[in-house]
C-alpha positions as CSV (number, residue, x, y, z in Angstrom):
1,M,-44.9,174.3,-48.6
2,A,-41.9,174.6,-50.7
3,S,-41.6,176.4,-54.0
4,S,-41.3,174.4,-57.2
5,R,-39.5,174.3,-60.6
6,K,-41.3,175.0,-63.8
7,S,-41.1,173.1,-67.0
8,Q,-42.4,176.2,-68.9
9,S,-41.3,179.5,-67.7
10,K,-43.1,181.8,-70.1
11,L,-46.8,182.0,-69.8
12,K,-49.0,182.5,-72.9
13,S,-52.1,184.6,-73.3
14,Q,-54.5,181.9,-74.4
15,K,-56.9,180.1,-72.1
16,R,-55.4,177.7,-69.6
17,I,-56.8,174.8,-67.7
18,A,-55.1,172.5,-65.2
19,V,-55.4,168.8,-64.3
20,A,-54.5,167.6,-60.8
21,L,-52.1,164.7,-61.6
22,S,-51.3,162.2,-58.9
23,G,-50.0,159.5,-61.3
24,G,-52.7,157.1,-60.4
25,L,-55.2,155.5,-62.8
26,D,-57.9,158.0,-62.5
27,S,-55.8,161.2,-63.0
28,V,-53.8,159.5,-65.8
29,V,-57.1,158.7,-67.6
30,L,-58.3,162.2,-67.1
31,L,-55.1,163.8,-68.4
32,D,-55.2,161.5,-71.5
33,T,-58.8,162.4,-72.4
34,V,-58.3,166.1,-71.9
35,C,-55.2,166.1,-74.1
36,K,-56.9,164.1,-76.8
37,A,-60.0,166.3,-76.7
38,Q,-57.7,169.3,-77.1
39,T,-56.7,168.1,-80.6
40,T,-60.3,168.4,-81.7
41,Y,-60.4,172.1,-80.9
42,K,-58.4,174.4,-83.2
43,D,-59.4,177.9,-82.4
44,P,-58.5,179.1,-79.9
45,P,-56.2,176.5,-78.4
46,T,-56.3,175.8,-74.7
47,E,-53.0,175.6,-72.8
48,I,-53.0,172.5,-70.6
49,W,-51.0,172.2,-67.4
50,A,-50.5,169.2,-65.1
51,F,-50.1,170.0,-61.4
52,H,-48.7,167.4,-59.0
53,I,-48.6,167.6,-55.2
54,H,-45.7,165.8,-53.6
55,H,-46.7,164.9,-50.0
56,G,-43.4,163.4,-48.9
57,L,-45.2,160.9,-46.7
58,Q,-44.0,157.8,-48.5
59,K,-40.6,156.7,-49.9
60,P,-41.8,156.3,-53.6
61,A,-43.1,159.9,-53.6
62,D,-40.0,161.2,-55.5
63,D,-40.6,158.5,-58.2
64,W,-44.2,159.6,-58.6
65,L,-43.1,163.2,-59.2
66,I,-40.6,162.0,-61.9
67,F,-43.3,159.9,-63.5
68,C,-45.8,162.8,-63.6
69,E,-43.2,165.2,-65.0
70,K,-42.3,162.7,-67.8
71,L,-45.9,162.1,-68.6
72,A,-46.5,165.9,-69.0
73,K,-43.5,166.0,-71.2
74,K,-44.9,163.2,-73.3
75,Y,-48.1,165.1,-73.8
76,K,-46.2,168.3,-74.5
77,I,-48.0,170.3,-71.8
78,G,-47.0,172.5,-68.9
79,F,-46.0,170.9,-65.6
80,D,-45.4,172.2,-62.0
81,F,-45.5,170.8,-58.5
82,R,-45.6,171.7,-54.9
83,L,-44.0,169.9,-52.0
84,L,-46.1,169.6,-48.8
85,H,-44.3,169.5,-45.5
86,L,-46.6,167.3,-43.3
87,A,-45.4,166.0,-40.0
88,Q,-46.1,162.4,-39.3
89,D,-48.9,161.8,-36.9
90,T,-50.0,158.8,-34.9
91,D,-53.6,159.7,-35.8
92,Q,-53.7,158.4,-39.4
93,G,-57.0,160.1,-40.1
94,N,-55.5,163.4,-39.0
95,V,-52.7,163.0,-41.4
96,E,-55.1,162.1,-44.2
97,A,-57.3,165.2,-43.5
98,R,-54.3,167.5,-43.3
99,A,-52.9,166.1,-46.5
100,R,-56.2,166.6,-48.3
101,A,-56.5,170.2,-47.0
102,G,-52.9,171.0,-47.9
103,R,-53.3,169.4,-51.4
104,Y,-56.3,171.7,-52.3
105,E,-54.5,174.7,-50.9
106,A,-51.4,173.9,-53.0
107,L,-53.4,173.3,-56.1
108,A,-55.2,176.6,-55.7
109,E,-51.9,178.3,-55.2
110,L,-50.5,176.9,-58.4
111,C,-53.7,178.0,-60.3
112,V,-53.4,181.5,-59.0
113,E,-49.7,181.6,-60.0
114,Y,-50.4,180.6,-63.5
115,G,-53.6,182.5,-64.0
116,I,-55.7,179.4,-64.3
117,G,-59.4,179.5,-63.4
118,D,-60.4,175.9,-64.1
119,L,-59.0,172.9,-62.3
120,L,-60.0,169.4,-63.3
121,L,-60.0,166.7,-60.6
122,A,-60.2,162.9,-61.3
123,H,-62.7,161.8,-58.7
124,H,-65.0,159.1,-60.1
125,Q,-68.2,157.3,-59.3
126,N,-66.6,154.9,-56.8
127,D,-65.1,157.9,-55.0
128,Q,-68.6,159.4,-54.8
129,A,-70.0,156.2,-53.3
130,E,-67.3,156.0,-50.7
131,T,-67.9,159.6,-49.8
132,V,-71.7,159.0,-49.3
133,L,-70.9,156.0,-47.0
134,L,-68.4,158.0,-45.0
135,Q,-70.9,160.8,-44.5
136,L,-73.6,158.3,-43.4
137,L,-71.2,156.9,-40.8
138,R,-70.6,160.5,-39.6
139,G,-74.4,161.1,-39.2
140,A,-74.3,163.8,-41.9
141,G,-77.4,165.7,-43.2
142,V,-78.5,166.5,-46.7
143,A,-75.4,168.6,-47.5
144,G,-73.0,165.9,-46.5
145,L,-74.9,163.1,-48.3
146,S,-74.8,165.2,-51.5
147,G,-71.3,164.0,-51.8
148,M,-68.8,165.7,-54.1
149,P,-70.3,168.2,-56.5
150,H,-69.6,168.1,-60.2
151,E,-68.3,171.6,-59.9
152,R,-67.7,174.2,-57.2
153,E,-65.8,177.4,-56.6
154,L,-62.7,177.6,-54.5
155,T,-61.5,181.1,-53.4
156,H,-57.8,181.6,-52.9
157,D,-55.9,184.9,-52.4
158,Q,-59.0,186.8,-53.7
159,S,-59.0,184.6,-56.9
160,R,-61.9,182.3,-57.8
161,I,-61.1,178.9,-59.2
162,T,-63.7,176.5,-60.5
163,L,-63.1,172.8,-59.6
164,W,-64.5,170.4,-62.1
165,R,-65.0,166.6,-61.7
166,P,-65.7,165.4,-65.3
167,L,-65.3,161.7,-64.4
168,L,-67.8,161.6,-61.5
169,N,-70.3,159.5,-63.5
170,Q,-67.7,157.0,-64.6
171,S,-66.9,153.9,-62.5
172,R,-63.4,152.8,-61.7
173,A,-64.0,149.7,-63.8
174,E,-64.8,151.9,-66.8
175,L,-61.6,153.9,-66.3
176,E,-59.6,150.6,-66.2
177,V,-61.1,149.5,-69.5
178,Y,-60.2,152.8,-71.1
179,A,-56.7,152.8,-69.7
180,K,-56.0,149.3,-70.9
181,A,-57.5,149.9,-74.3
182,N,-55.3,153.0,-74.8
183,K,-52.2,151.3,-73.3
184,L,-51.8,153.8,-70.5
185,K,-49.4,153.4,-67.6
186,W,-50.0,154.5,-64.1
187,I,-48.7,154.1,-60.6
188,E,-50.3,152.4,-57.6
189,D,-50.2,154.1,-54.2
190,P,-49.4,151.3,-51.6
191,S,-51.2,153.4,-48.9
192,N,-54.5,152.7,-50.7
193,Q,-54.2,149.1,-49.4
194,K,-54.0,150.2,-45.7
195,T,-57.4,149.6,-44.2
196,Q,-56.7,151.6,-41.1
197,F,-57.8,154.5,-43.3
198,R,-61.6,154.7,-43.1
199,R,-62.0,155.4,-46.8
200,N,-59.7,152.5,-47.7
201,A,-61.7,150.2,-45.4
202,I,-64.9,151.2,-47.1
203,R,-63.3,150.7,-50.6
204,K,-61.7,147.3,-49.8
205,Q,-64.1,145.7,-47.3
206,I,-67.6,147.3,-47.4
207,I,-68.3,148.2,-51.1
208,P,-67.3,144.7,-52.4
209,R,-69.8,143.1,-50.0
210,L,-72.5,145.6,-51.0
211,E,-71.9,144.8,-54.6
212,K,-72.5,141.2,-53.9
213,I,-75.9,142.1,-52.3
214,Q,-76.7,144.7,-55.0
215,P,-74.6,144.7,-58.2
216,A,-75.5,148.4,-58.9
217,A,-74.6,149.5,-55.4
218,V,-71.9,152.0,-56.4
219,A,-74.1,153.6,-59.1
220,N,-77.1,153.7,-56.8
221,L,-75.1,155.4,-54.0
222,A,-73.9,158.0,-56.6
223,R,-77.5,158.5,-57.8
224,S,-78.6,159.1,-54.2
225,A,-75.9,161.8,-53.9
226,N,-77.3,163.5,-57.0
227,L,-80.8,163.4,-55.5
228,M,-79.5,164.8,-52.2
229,S,-77.7,167.6,-54.1
230,E,-81.1,168.5,-55.7
231,A,-82.7,168.6,-52.3
232,Q,-79.9,170.7,-50.9
233,A,-80.4,173.2,-53.8
234,L,-84.1,173.5,-52.7
235,L,-83.0,174.0,-49.1
236,D,-80.6,176.8,-50.1
237,R,-83.4,178.5,-52.0
238,L,-85.7,178.3,-48.9
239,A,-82.8,179.6,-46.7
240,K,-82.5,182.7,-49.0
241,E,-86.3,183.3,-48.8
242,D,-86.4,182.8,-45.0
243,G,-83.3,184.8,-44.5
244,K,-84.3,188.0,-46.4
245,S,-84.2,190.1,-43.2
246,I,-81.6,187.9,-41.5
247,L,-78.7,187.4,-44.0
248,L,-77.1,190.8,-44.4
249,K,-73.9,192.0,-46.0
250,D,-72.2,192.5,-42.6
251,G,-73.3,189.2,-41.2
252,V,-76.4,187.5,-39.6
253,A,-79.0,189.7,-37.8
254,I,-79.6,187.9,-34.5
255,K,-82.9,189.4,-33.5
256,P,-84.9,188.2,-36.6
257,L,-83.0,184.9,-36.5
258,L,-84.2,184.2,-33.0
259,I,-87.8,185.2,-33.9
260,L,-87.6,182.6,-36.8
261,A,-86.2,180.0,-34.4
262,Q,-89.1,180.5,-32.0
263,S,-91.6,179.8,-34.7
264,D,-89.7,177.3,-36.9
265,L,-86.4,176.0,-35.5
266,R,-85.7,173.8,-38.5
267,A,-86.0,176.8,-40.8
268,A,-83.6,178.8,-38.6
269,N,-81.1,175.9,-38.6
270,N,-81.3,175.9,-42.4
271,V,-80.6,179.6,-42.6
272,V,-77.5,179.2,-40.3
273,R,-76.2,176.2,-42.3
274,Y,-76.7,178.2,-45.5
275,W,-74.8,181.1,-44.1
276,L,-71.9,178.9,-43.0
277,K,-71.9,177.3,-46.5
278,T,-71.6,180.8,-48.2
279,H,-68.4,181.2,-46.1
280,Q,-67.1,177.8,-47.2
281,L,-67.3,176.5,-43.7
282,G,-68.1,173.0,-42.6
283,M,-71.5,172.1,-41.1
284,P,-71.7,172.0,-37.3
285,S,-72.9,168.9,-35.5
286,Q,-76.5,168.9,-34.2
287,E,-75.1,169.1,-30.6
288,R,-73.0,172.2,-31.5
289,L,-75.9,173.9,-33.2
290,Q,-78.1,173.3,-30.1
291,A,-75.4,174.8,-27.9
292,W,-75.2,177.9,-30.1
293,W,-79.0,178.4,-29.8
294,L,-78.7,178.2,-26.0
295,D,-75.9,180.8,-26.0
296,L,-77.9,183.2,-28.2
297,Q,-81.1,182.8,-26.2
298,N,-79.4,183.3,-22.8
299,T,-77.2,186.2,-23.7
300,R,-78.2,189.9,-23.8
301,Q,-78.5,191.5,-27.2
302,D,-75.6,193.9,-26.5
303,A,-73.3,191.2,-25.2
304,Q,-70.3,189.7,-27.1
305,L,-70.2,186.0,-28.0
306,E,-67.5,184.0,-29.7
307,W,-67.4,180.4,-31.0
308,L,-64.5,178.8,-32.7
309,H,-65.7,176.7,-35.7
310,D,-63.8,175.2,-38.6
311,G,-60.7,177.4,-38.1
312,V,-62.5,180.7,-37.9
313,S,-64.0,182.8,-35.1
314,L,-67.8,183.3,-35.2
315,R,-68.5,186.4,-33.2
316,V,-71.7,188.2,-32.1
317,W,-71.4,191.9,-31.6
318,R,-74.1,194.6,-31.6
319,G,-76.8,192.1,-32.7
320,H,-74.8,190.6,-35.6
321,L,-73.0,187.3,-36.1
322,Q,-69.9,187.5,-38.2
323,A,-67.2,185.0,-39.4
324,I,-63.8,186.4,-38.6
325,T,-60.7,184.9,-40.2
326,K,-57.1,185.3,-38.9
327,T,-55.2,187.9,-40.9
328,S,-51.7,188.9,-41.6
329,G,-50.4,191.9,-43.5
330,R,-47.8,194.6,-43.8
331,W,-47.4,198.4,-44.0
332,I,-46.9,199.8,-47.4
333,F,-46.3,203.4,-48.6
334,Q,-48.4,204.5,-51.5
335,A,-46.9,207.4,-53.6
336,I,-49.2,210.4,-53.8
337,P,-49.4,212.1,-57.2
338,S,-47.3,215.3,-57.4
339,K,-50.3,217.4,-58.5
340,S,-52.5,216.1,-55.7
341,Q,-53.3,218.4,-52.7
342,R,-53.5,215.4,-50.4
343,L,-51.3,215.5,-47.3
344,G,-48.8,212.7,-46.8
345,L,-45.6,211.7,-45.1
346,A,-42.4,213.1,-46.6
347,A,-41.1,210.4,-49.0
348,A,-37.5,211.2,-48.4
349,W,-37.9,211.0,-44.7
350,V,-39.7,207.6,-44.9
351,K,-37.1,206.2,-47.4
352,N,-34.2,207.3,-45.1
353,A,-35.9,205.7,-42.1
354,Q,-36.4,202.4,-44.1
355,E,-32.8,202.3,-45.2
356,N,-31.6,202.8,-41.6
357,G,-34.0,200.3,-40.0
358,R,-36.1,202.8,-38.2
359,V,-39.5,201.7,-39.5
360,E,-41.2,199.4,-37.0
361,F,-44.4,197.4,-36.9
362,R,-45.8,196.9,-33.4
363,M,-49.0,195.7,-31.8
364,R,-51.0,197.6,-29.2
365,S,-49.8,197.7,-25.6
366,G,-52.8,199.7,-24.3
367,S,-51.4,203.2,-23.6
368,E,-50.9,204.6,-27.1
369,K,-52.2,208.0,-28.1
370,I,-52.3,209.7,-31.5
371,Q,-53.6,212.9,-33.1
372,I,-55.4,212.2,-36.3
373,K,-57.1,215.6,-37.0
374,P,-55.8,219.1,-37.1
375,N,-56.5,221.4,-34.1
376,S,-57.5,218.4,-31.9
377,P,-55.9,216.7,-28.9
378,R,-54.1,213.4,-28.9
379,K,-56.5,210.6,-28.0
380,T,-56.1,207.1,-26.7
381,L,-56.6,204.4,-29.3
382,K,-59.4,203.0,-27.2
383,N,-61.4,206.3,-27.6
384,L,-60.6,206.5,-31.3
385,F,-61.8,202.9,-31.9
386,Q,-65.0,203.6,-30.0
387,E,-65.6,206.8,-31.9
388,S,-65.1,204.9,-35.2
389,D,-67.4,202.1,-34.1
390,I,-64.7,199.5,-34.7
391,P,-65.6,196.0,-33.3
392,P,-63.6,194.9,-30.3
393,W,-61.8,192.1,-32.1
394,Q,-60.4,194.5,-34.6
395,R,-59.0,196.8,-32.0
396,Q,-55.7,194.9,-31.7
397,A,-54.6,196.9,-34.7
398,P,-51.1,197.0,-36.3
399,L,-49.2,200.2,-35.4
400,L,-46.6,201.9,-37.6
401,Y,-43.6,203.5,-35.8
402,I,-41.0,205.6,-37.5
403,E,-37.9,206.8,-35.5
404,G,-39.8,205.8,-32.3
405,D,-42.9,207.8,-33.0
406,L,-46.4,206.4,-33.6
407,I,-47.1,207.4,-37.1
408,A,-50.2,205.4,-38.1
409,V,-52.8,203.0,-36.8
410,A,-54.5,200.5,-39.1
411,G,-58.2,201.4,-39.4
412,I,-57.7,204.8,-37.8
413,G,-55.2,206.7,-39.9
414,P,-51.9,208.6,-39.7
415,S,-50.6,211.1,-37.2
416,H,-51.6,214.5,-38.5
417,P,-48.5,216.4,-37.1
418,H,-46.3,214.2,-39.3
419,L,-48.1,215.0,-42.5
420,V,-46.8,217.5,-45.1
421,N,-48.5,219.2,-48.0
422,S,-45.6,219.7,-50.4
423,G,-42.8,217.8,-52.0
424,A,-42.7,214.0,-52.7
425,R,-45.2,212.4,-50.3
426,V,-46.4,208.9,-49.5
427,W,-49.4,207.6,-47.7
428,P,-49.1,204.8,-45.1
429,E,-51.5,201.9,-45.6
430,W,-52.0,198.6,-43.9
431,Q,-52.3,195.9,-46.5
432,E,-54.2,193.0,-45.0
433,S,-54.2,189.5,-46.3
434,A,-56.4,186.7,-44.9
435,L,-54.7,183.5,-44.0
436,P,-56.1,180.6,-45.9
437,L,-58.9,178.6,-44.3
438,Q,-58.3,174.9,-43.7
439,N,-61.8,174.0,-45.1
440,P,-62.9,170.4,-45.2
441,V,-62.9,169.4,-48.8
442,K,-65.1,166.5,-49.9
């Protein structure tokens, strides 16, 4: 994902919102209504930004970017974009899914960069109807048939962004009437005509036939999604009630979950699905869920289990199920206040080592030892991890080496013999950042 240029470099202190602008009919209508609504609010004003995602999958993509930038300039609002690097794939559905996931990630990244907490999306009633049909074809349950929510939270880089779909009750026909009445211009994506995409096939071939049978088909499908959403809210409430002794801060307690499954498997399934939902993970198929239950029932309580699901690792350890994301990070050196009595590494020594390239980040090889307490022997990392009750999957910890010596272990601490109690000092700290999840977005 490439960086972008900014049409406004200085951010203001007032509230900001963003509109995802593709240049198509729906997003152009959304932008127009938002900008016109802004003129009715005088105090305090809202700063509007338009964010465009350049997929680079089609030749006209550069023209679409220019169109969106000119449109933002016309409305006198902020504009920025991101370029997605997506390799072509013979599996068109795979390209479509990766483009969708990348688009949401890029939009969230832009929101975080500009301090924006509200992102408006232009999905409309026809999009909702298409989503319900797609989910039906996949054999989805209540959650899938709820379609796209009017609003939901998206977490990115520890920031929370609310996604809004203000046009979800409006049909595409109504948007066209508005656009023509207000003499709006938009661009047509030629890929929307390709029926090898399942959504396009539903839009071009299935829905027109349904509307001949039932003129209100689109509205009725959207209404069903709303009813399913209400049902899902009740299921979530039931999951919280059934999961009082199961859903814990550090994961899912396996023993009470299995007890619930023995008496009411449907309730236990609902608790598991709710837990996955709280982690923004996709719902498992019925077959996968059944396989998980077999694993849990046939495995000792003290055994370790691992399932890969929706880009994360679901792991059972010491009677708890946890969702583990891949992480990256770096070693940083926090300055210790001069008046503090806290031990630390000599700042001058660390700085000199950094300038001469003698600070290294390594992973475990299996034979490392370190002394982390005074008047105590050096111990293997294996023993230290066991003493600290650190789960096995966290034991491949990043190691900090300075001038060839092991100085610190993430999750364990620094080497005590290398610490000093006077002069300028720093504390080594592993700063971890979770890699973004590729969640399915409706």
